[in-house]
N, C-alpha and C positions, 0 to 999 in steps of 0.2 A: 587555414584547413593542413592537417596532419596528413604525413603518408599513409597511414592506413586509410585513411577515409580516399584518398584520391586511389587507393588500388582496388576500392569498392566501387567508388566511384565513375570512374573512365569508362571500363566496360558497359555501364549502364550509359551516360555521354554518349559511347559509341555508336551503343545499338540503338538510340534514339536518329544519331546522325544518320546511319545505314535505313535506318525505317523514313527519315526525310528526302533520301537522293542521292546520300553518299557514296563513294565506291565501296561495295559488301567487301569482299573478298582484303582488297588492301586496308579498308578499314579497320575489319576482325584482327589483322595480325599486327594491323600498329597497336593495337588497344591490346593483345594479348603478348606481345613483345613488352609493351612499355610495363604491363603489369607486373611481369615478371623479374622488370630492371629495379621497379620499383620494393617487391617481396624480398630481391638481393642484399639491397641496401637497408632496408629492415632486418634481416640474417645476420651482414658481415657489422653491420651499425649496434648491434643485442650487445649490452653487456653483459658477458656471462657471470662475471666476477658480483657483481651487485643483483642479476637476477631478478626474479620475479615479475612483476608488468612495467612494460616500457610503453615507448610511445602512445601513451593512453592520452586520451582526450573526453570531455563529457558534454553533453548537452540535455539539458533538462526539458522533458516534454511534461511530465505531471509527475509537479512535486509532491503533491498530496498525497498520489499514489506509491509515491517512491519507485516513480517511472523514470528513467532517465537513458538516452542514446549513449554508452559508454564503449567505448572502442579502445584494446589495446594488445599486447602483445607479451605471452609469456613463452617458456622455452615449446611448450607443448601445442600452443597456439600457431608459432610460429613456424613451428616444421608442416601443419597441416595449410600454411597460406603457401609453403612452398612447393606441400604437391598440388595444391591448387592451379598454384600459376602454372608449373610443370606440362601438367595434363593438360591445360588450355592452350598452352602454347602448341603443342603436339596436338591436341584435338583440330587444333585450324588448321594448321598446318599441311593434313592429310584429308583435309574436306575434298570430297570427289568434287567432280563439276555439278555444278547445281542447276537442272534444264528451270526449275518452278519455283517463283517467292525466290531468289535467291535474298534479297534482303532480307526478310522476313527469318529464313535459316539462320542468317548468321548471328542477326539479335538475340534468337533466344541460347544459339552457342554462348553470346557474350554476357545475355542475363543469368544463364545459370552458372557459368564462373562468380558473378558477381555474389548472388544469393550464395554459394558457398563461401566467398571469402568474408563478404557479412557474419556468417552467421559463425566460423572461424573465429574472426576478432572482435566479436560482440561480447562484453561482462555483465550483459543486461539480458535476464531472462529472456522477457517478452521481445527483445529485438532479434537476440539470438533463436527463436520460435520463427519470427517473421520472417526473417532474412531466407532460411529454408524454404519455407512456403513460395518467397520467389521464384525459387525453382522448378517447381514442380510444374505450372501452366509449360513453361517453354521447352521441357522436360515428353508433357503430352502430345505436342503440337511436332513436336520433333518425329517422336514416333508416327504418330497419325498421319500427316503428310507428306514426311521422306522416308518410312520405315520402308522395310522389305515386308514379302510373305501377310502372314495374316495380321496388319500393322493397325488397322483400326479397333480389333478385337484387344490385342496386346495396349496399345494405347488405352484404352477404358481400363484393361483390368487394371494397371500399373498405379492408373488415377484413382481406384475405386480403393485398392488396398492401400498407399498411400496415405489417401484424403482420409480413409479410417485410424489410421495408424496416428496419423496426425492429430485428429481430431481425441482418441485418447492420450496422446501423449499432453494437448492442451486441458483436458479435464485433471492427470498430474501434477502439472504446473500450477493449475488453480489451487489443488489442493494442499501442494506445496508451501503456495504465497497465504495461503488462508492460516495453514497451523501455524503462522510464525508464533512464537512467543513475544509480543509485542513491548511485554515490559524490559526485554533485552536493545529494542530499538528506541528506546525513549518515547515507546507508544506507536510506534509507525512501521508500518510493514513496507519491504521492500522487493525491488525486482533484482537488486544488485549482487551478482553472484560473487563478487571480492568483498562485499559486506559479507554476504548468508556465509560465506566459509569460515570467516575471522570471528565469527561468531558464536561459540561453543553453546550448547544446548538448545540454539534457536530453534530447530524442530524437536518436539515433544519425541522421547523413545516411546510410546505408546502409540503413535501418530506413525510411524517411520513403515513400519511394514505395510499398513495401507495404501502410502502412498506410492512406494518403491513397487510394487506391483503392476502399477498405472503405467509408471515410469518404465517397467520392463517390457510391458505387454506393446506400449508407445514404441518405443525406441526398436524393439523387436521386429515390431511388421516393417521398420522403416530398412531394419539390415539384413530382413531376411533369414529372422529365425526361426527354425523349426517350431509349429509348425503356420509359419507365416510366411514361407517361403514361397508360394508358388507361382507366387507373380514375377520374379527375376528372371529364371531364364529365360523365359518366350519372350520376357522383353527388351532381354540384350538381344537377342537371337533376331527380332525383325526390328531393332532399332536402329538407325542411320548412324556409321561407323564415330562422330563427334558424339552421338549423345551414349552409347554405349560408353564410349570411353568415358565422359565423364564422368554417369552416374554408375557404376561399377567401381571407376580407380578414386571418384570423390567424394559425392552425395552418398553413397551408402555410409561413411564413414562418422557422419551428421551423429547416428545414433549411437555408433561406440565412442566417439568424441562426448557426447552431451552425458552418457554414463560414467566418464571417468571426470569429468568437472563438475555435475552436477550430483549425482547417487555416492559415489564415492568418499567427498568431503562432507556433504551431508545426511546419507541416511546409512551410516555402517549398520546400526540395529537393523534394519530393512531388509540390507542385504543379508545379514547372517540368516534374516528370518528366511527366507527365499533361497537361502543359497542352494540345496540340493535338488530346487525342482532348474536353477539355472546350468547346475552341473549335467541334470538329465536332457535339455534341452541342448547343449553347445557337443556334448556325444552325438546325440542324433545330427548335428549337422555335421560333425565330422565323418562318424561312421556309416550313417543309412546316406547322407548326399554322395558321400566317397562313392558308393557301392552304385548309387544312381547315376551315378556321374562316371562310373565304367560302362554302362550300358549304353551309352551314348555313342550314334553313327554319326554324329553331325559334329563338326569343330567350334561352329558359335555357338550350340546350344551346352557343350561339355567344359567351355568357358563359360555359359552362365553358371551352368552347376559349380563348377569350380568355384565359383567366385562365391558361390553361396557355403559352400564347403570351409572354406577359408575363413569365415568371419567364427566359427568356431573356435579355432585359436585365438582369436583375438579377446572373444567371451571368459576364454580359459586363463589368460592373462588377467585382465580383471577381476575375475571369481579369484585370483590368487590374494590380491587383496594388501600384496608389499610393493617394494619401491620396482626391485627387481621382475618382477609379472606384470607390474604395470607400464613397464617403460617400455619393457619387451613388444606388451602389445600394442604399447603407441607404435612402436617402429615399424611392426610388422604393418598397420595400417600405411605407413607410408610405405613400405619393400612391396606390398600387396597392390595397392593403387599405383603404382611406377608399373607393374611386372603386367599386370591385366588391363590397363590402357595400353601397352606396346602391341601386348598379344589381340587385342581388339582391333587396334591399328591395321596390323597387318591380316587379319580376318578376311578385313573390308576389302582390302587391296585383292586377296585371293577371291573375292564374294564375285570379283567383276569377269573371271572367267568361270565362276561354275557359283550361281547364284544358290543352292543347296550347301555347300560346304561339305558335302559327304566325304568322308576319310579316304571310300575306291575310286571319286571322281580324280583323284590325284595319283602320284607316285613320283620320286625322282626331283623334287621340286630343289632339292640343292645343288642337281647336275646343273641346272637351267639357269638357277637365282640363287649364285653360292651367298653373296648379300643376304636374300631373305633364307636362307639354310642357317647361319651360323646367327642373325638376329635373331632368329625365332627359335633357336635352339635355346641360347643365352635366356631370353626371356621365360622362354617353358622350364630351364634348370633354375635362376632365381626362385619361381613359382613355386618350383617342388623342394625347394631348401635349401640348394645345394649350397656347400663354401664359398665365399666369394663373393655372393652377393647380401645386401640387406638384408632379405627375409629369412636365411643360413645364423646371422646373429639373433635376431629376433625372435625365433622359436626356441633356440635355445634358453632366454632369458625366460619365454615364457614358460617353458617346462622345469627349467632349475625353478621359478621363482612362486609356481604352481608346487611343483612337487615336497619344496620347502614349508609350506606355510602350513603346512600341520603334521606335529609329529605322528611318526607312525604307533597307533596304540598296541601292538603288539610284536614280537618278530616275525610271524608269518602273514601279519594281517596290513593293510593299507586301510586309510582314511579314505572321503568317499574322492575328495579331490587328487589324491595320489591315482585312485583307478582312473578318473578320468586323463588323467595325465598320461597312463599307460594305454589307455583307449588314442585319445591325441598320437603317441607312437605309430598306434597302427593305423594311423589318417594318414600318416607321413610315406608309408610302404604302397596306402593305396594309391594319393597324388603320385609316384613316381609309374605307377601301372599307367593310371590314363592318360598321362601328361607324352611319357618315354611311349605308349602305344600311337597316340596319336602323329606323335612327330617321325615315328618311323613309316607309318603306313603312308605319311604324305610327303615326307621330305628323303628318307631314302629311298634306297634302291632303284629298281628302273620306272620308269612311265609306264604306269598300269590303267589309268583312267583316261579321261575325255578331256580332262582340262589342259589350255595350254598356257600356262602360266611364264610373265618376263618378270626382270626386274621390276622393283617398282619405283618410282617417280622418285628425284631428289629431294621433294619438298618431305615426302615421307624417310627417307632412309635418315634425314635430318632429324626428324622427329624424335625417329625409334633411339636414333644416338645419343640421343638427349636423356632420356627418359634411361637407357641403360647403364648410360654415364653415371646418374646419379644412384640406379641402382649399384653401381661397384664400389662407387664411395662407401658408401655405406657397409659393404662386406667386406672391403681391403681395410677400410679404419671406420669403424664402427663408432668410436668416441666423435667422429665429425658430427653425429646425429643425438646422440646420446647426452652428450654434452650442453644441449640444449632439453633434454626431455628430462632426464632424471632428476635436479634439482628443484621443478616446475612437479614435478610426479610424488616426491619425499614431502612439499610442500602440501600440497593435497591432502597426505593420506597423514600428516601431522595433523591438520587440523580437524 
């Protein structure tokens, strides 16, 4: 059994043990911390000079169909595994006291983590998809049973949307499988993403556009790309804190990672065919959703819309199609996942004093709870891309990569992607407006509201500190993450 299989199986085994009567919280903490330790072992054991896929293993499932459970880690998947492990630890640590079905609650949290880790470690298209589906049912249960407000409606909405996106994605994967030029694979088709990426011309250029649009829509629903975004803000507002952290911080990155892993190397002509549609939608994600975010009066809804908005920047990096832009997008996935998880963790603590999380119910929190003030401020500053945090270096790379991806057609004219970059820069201003306004109303000044806020427990403090330290590492020393990401991205583009 390999270390990657342990990273996936450990949460599943502990989830089963919890359901059979093992102490729920302690077992979940043990699984989360052990998963993080194993992930760090892979990170520090990865040979960056050699690069490529390491820690690999493969088990044949249906050789006649080219189906095998193939696990491995390159720089891109490794960073996503690290994000999964960090957010899982934080989510388990900040979990509130569970009054009903505690065992099922923690089992669901661990199954989401296992599904995400399995998807990011899989290099077989079928299991890449299957592991993501593993995480959907626990998400539904967490929101429907332990959520807040209109939790039942939110649980069904997110399930219907994500199931629809998954079906569309499955059709896209089936078309990708059937379109393969079998003459290049000795008469067989394959689900192996490494083999597919290493086989030039495997997908005929004429078929790429039709496949790409299925993948874009399917992944787009899962990522909350406009106009498929309406499920996300309400779901995150109604979700219990660990579910919001894991889905917004980790699971939503599945679609973005899938576009990088599948569409970039296999469907370059399809990407060109639908480039203008993607640019229009990502600009709507940034500007339209940004303006909607400004109008929010509740912290949870603001964070939900903010999460949707920031996906536009990652799409912009992917649309750039070059190593700088895509590497920046990959690192932004990490930065956004860490920052939004930290913000939802602290929002969960504030919800205990004001269930609605309306801005006007708070005021002067930083005076009464200095740690909460400093930590929320740092996570908010990271989210809007201030220097010193992973998000800043990532967004700079996205903007430079996208702007340089196409030459200007004239002295005073710009290409479509350069116009999208300019819109993205305005989005940075919009992000600063809504995030700083929320911080000022809730944390600064005098206590003008009714909520009585105290410092969070030590478990939440440590969880948030772990996420903030990871954000600072990427801001002060971007190469710490880029040295893993960029070679893998360059290899994908080269193919």
